C-alpha positions as CSV (number, residue, x, y, z in Angstrom):
1,M,-3.0,-23.8,2.4
2,R,-4.6,-26.0,4.3
3,L,-9.0,-26.0,3.7
4,T,-10.6,-28.7,4.9
5,I,-13.1,-31.2,3.6
6,Y,-16.5,-29.0,4.5
7,N,-14.5,-25.5,3.7
8,K,-13.2,-27.4,0.1
9,I,-17.2,-27.9,-0.5
10,R,-18.5,-25.2,1.1
11,L,-15.8,-22.6,-1.2
12,F,-17.3,-25.1,-4.0
13,L,-20.6,-23.7,-3.7
14,S,-20.5,-20.5,-3.3
15,F,-18.6,-20.2,-7.3
16,P,-21.7,-18.3,-8.8
17,F,-20.7,-15.6,-5.4
18,L,-17.6,-15.8,-6.7
19,I,-17.4,-15.4,-10.1
20,C,-18.3,-12.0,-10.4
21,H,-15.7,-10.8,-7.5
22,L,-13.2,-12.6,-9.4
23,L,-13.9,-10.6,-12.0
24,L,-14.5,-7.0,-10.6
25,Y,-11.0,-7.9,-9.0
26,L,-9.6,-8.5,-12.6
27,I,-10.9,-5.3,-14.0
28,S,-10.2,-3.3,-10.9
29,R,-7.4,-0.3,-10.9
30,N,-6.5,-1.2,-7.2
31,R,-5.4,-4.6,-8.0
32,R,-2.0,-3.9,-6.4
33,I,-3.5,-3.3,-3.7
34,I,-5.5,-5.6,-3.4
35,N,-3.1,-8.2,-3.1
36,A,-1.1,-6.0,-0.3
37,D,-4.4,-6.7,1.5
38,I,-4.7,-10.1,0.6
39,L,-0.6,-10.7,1.9
40,A,-1.2,-9.2,4.5
41,W,-4.2,-11.5,6.1
42,G,-1.6,-14.6,5.5
43,R,0.1,-13.2,8.6
44,Y,-3.7,-14.2,9.9
45,R,-5.3,-16.3,8.6
46,D,-3.0,-20.1,7.4
47,F,-5.1,-20.5,4.0
48,I,-3.5,-17.7,2.4
49,S,-0.8,-18.4,-0.1
50,K,0.9,-16.1,-2.4
51,N,1.8,-18.2,-4.8
52,H,-2.1,-18.6,-5.2
53,I,-4.1,-15.6,-5.3
54,F,-6.7,-16.3,-6.9
55,V,-7.9,-19.1,-3.9
56,S,-6.5,-16.7,-1.0
57,L,-8.5,-14.3,-2.6
58,A,-12.1,-16.7,-2.6
59,S,-11.3,-18.5,0.5
60,L,-11.5,-14.5,1.8
61,L,-14.2,-13.6,0.1
62,V,-16.2,-16.7,1.3
63,F,-15.1,-17.3,5.1
64,Q,-14.1,-13.0,5.8
65,P,-17.5,-11.2,5.7
66,E,-14.0,-8.5,7.3
67,F,-12.2,-8.6,3.6
68,R,-15.7,-8.3,1.7
69,E,-16.2,-5.7,3.2
70,Q,-12.2,-4.1,2.7
71,F,-13.1,-5.8,-1.0
72,N,-15.6,-3.6,-1.7
73,L,-14.2,-0.9,-0.5
74,R,-11.0,-1.4,-3.2
75,I,-12.9,-1.7,-5.9
76,G,-15.3,1.7,-5.1
77,R,-17.8,2.0,-7.4
78,L,-17.7,-1.2,-9.0
79,S,-19.1,-2.8,-5.7
80,L,-22.9,-2.0,-6.6
81,L,-22.7,-4.6,-9.1
82,L,-22.4,-6.7,-6.1
83,V,-25.5,-5.7,-3.9
84,F,-27.7,-8.9,-4.6
85,F,-23.9,-11.4,-2.9
86,N,-23.5,-8.3,0.0
87,N,-26.5,-9.0,1.8
88,R,-25.0,-9.3,4.9
89,G,-24.8,-5.2,6.0
90,G,-23.8,-3.9,9.2
91,Y,-21.2,-6.0,9.9
92,C,-18.8,-3.1,10.1
93,D,-18.6,0.4,8.8
94,L,-15.5,2.0,6.7
95,G,-17.5,4.9,5.9
96,R,-15.6,4.8,1.4
97,C,-12.5,5.6,3.0
98,P,-10.4,6.5,0.2
99,F,-7.2,6.8,2.1
100,I,-6.6,3.0,3.7
101,G,-2.7,2.5,2.5
102,E,-1.8,-1.3,1.8
103,G,-1.7,-4.5,3.8
104,F,-4.9,-3.0,5.0
105,V,-6.5,-6.3,7.7
106,L,-9.6,-5.8,9.9
107,M,-9.6,-8.6,12.0
108,H,-12.7,-9.4,13.4
109,G,-14.4,-6.6,12.2
110,F,-18.0,-6.5,13.7
111,G,-18.9,-3.7,15.0
112,T,-15.7,-1.2,13.1
113,V,-16.3,1.8,12.5
114,I,-13.6,4.4,10.6
115,N,-14.4,8.0,9.1
116,G,-15.0,8.5,6.0
117,S,-12.2,11.2,6.1
118,A,-9.7,9.9,8.6
119,V,-6.5,8.7,6.7
120,I,-5.3,5.4,7.5
121,G,-1.2,4.2,6.6
122,K,0.3,1.1,5.2
123,N,0.3,-2.4,7.4
124,C,-2.2,-1.5,10.2
125,T,-4.6,-4.1,11.5
126,I,-7.5,-3.4,13.3
127,L,-9.2,-4.9,15.7
128,H,-13.3,-5.5,16.5
129,N,-14.9,-2.6,18.3
130,A,-12.5,-0.1,17.4
131,T,-13.7,3.5,16.4
132,I,-11.8,5.8,14.2
133,G,-13.7,9.0,14.2
134,A,-14.1,12.5,13.5
135,G,-14.3,15.3,16.1
136,N,-12.7,19.1,17.2
137,G,-12.1,20.0,13.2
138,G,-11.0,17.2,11.4
139,S,-10.1,13.1,11.6
140,P,-7.3,11.1,12.3
141,V,-3.9,10.7,10.7
142,I,-2.4,6.8,11.3
143,G,0.8,6.3,10.3
144,D,1.5,3.4,9.0
145,N,2.2,-0.2,10.8
146,V,0.0,1.0,13.6
147,Y,-1.9,-2.2,15.5
148,I,-5.0,-0.7,17.1
149,G,-6.5,-3.2,19.5
150,A,-10.1,-4.1,20.0
151,G,-12.3,-1.4,21.5
152,A,-9.8,1.8,20.9
153,I,-11.5,5.2,19.9
154,I,-9.2,6.9,17.9
155,I,-11.2,10.8,18.3
156,G,-10.5,14.2,16.5
157,N,-7.8,16.3,14.1
158,V,-4.8,14.2,15.7
159,I,-1.7,12.1,14.5
160,V,-0.8,8.8,15.5
161,G,2.8,8.0,14.5
162,N,4.1,5.2,12.8
163,N,4.8,1.8,14.5
164,V,2.7,2.7,17.1
165,K,0.6,0.0,19.3
166,I,-2.9,0.8,20.5
167,G,-4.4,-1.8,23.2
168,A,-7.6,-2.7,24.1
169,D,-10.3,0.4,24.8
170,A,-7.5,3.2,24.8
171,I,-9.2,6.0,23.8
172,V,-7.1,8.9,22.1
173,V,-7.2,11.8,22.2
174,E,-4.1,13.5,21.4
175,N,-1.3,12.9,19.1
176,V,0.5,9.9,19.3
177,P,5.0,9.6,18.3
178,D,6.2,7.7,16.5
179,G,7.6,4.0,18.3
180,S,4.3,4.6,21.0
181,T,2.5,1.8,22.3
182,V,-0.7,3.7,24.5
183,V,-2.6,2.0,26.7
184,S,-6.1,2.8,29.1
185,Q,-6.1,3.5,32.4
186,K,-6.0,0.1,34.6
187,S,-9.7,-0.4,35.8
188,K,-10.5,0.7,39.7
189,I,-13.4,-0.3,42.3
190,I,-15.9,2.6,42.9
191,C,-17.9,2.0,45.3
192,R,-18.0,-2.2,47.3
């Protein structure tokens, strides 16, 4: 685990903020899922350690606002107790989606919107400005081990299979089979 002196001081000064979150983590029924989320974030952040789960949780809560949104989703109604500490509204909208599997990573989550009735499998990574929304009679069902790139849009009653990669700015409105890669069309010049 590597934290700079500046970040260690920042972590220390955030202690009142962290103590409430850590207490709610200890009484949460979703501790196993939160632990899996923390380990999944370890693929992208070098300050995550599976040996120091409390320090890793504290670091993610302080340095990653998208993880904070994810943590609030995982602890459910207990997050209402944290209303004074979570004053950074509008960062991303997870829609109180109860069907997100463990190992979820919302990297650079600014502007990401996930419909509350969407289903997301295990070990999924979603980048910024992605939209997973309802339409055409339902919400998307996303399988396990799916990577969704920046600005991607998945709308409607579609099923995205397991081990799928959806590229940046791709628009998905029909089912995607397992092991596929979806990309957007190449840009074209319409006027010179």
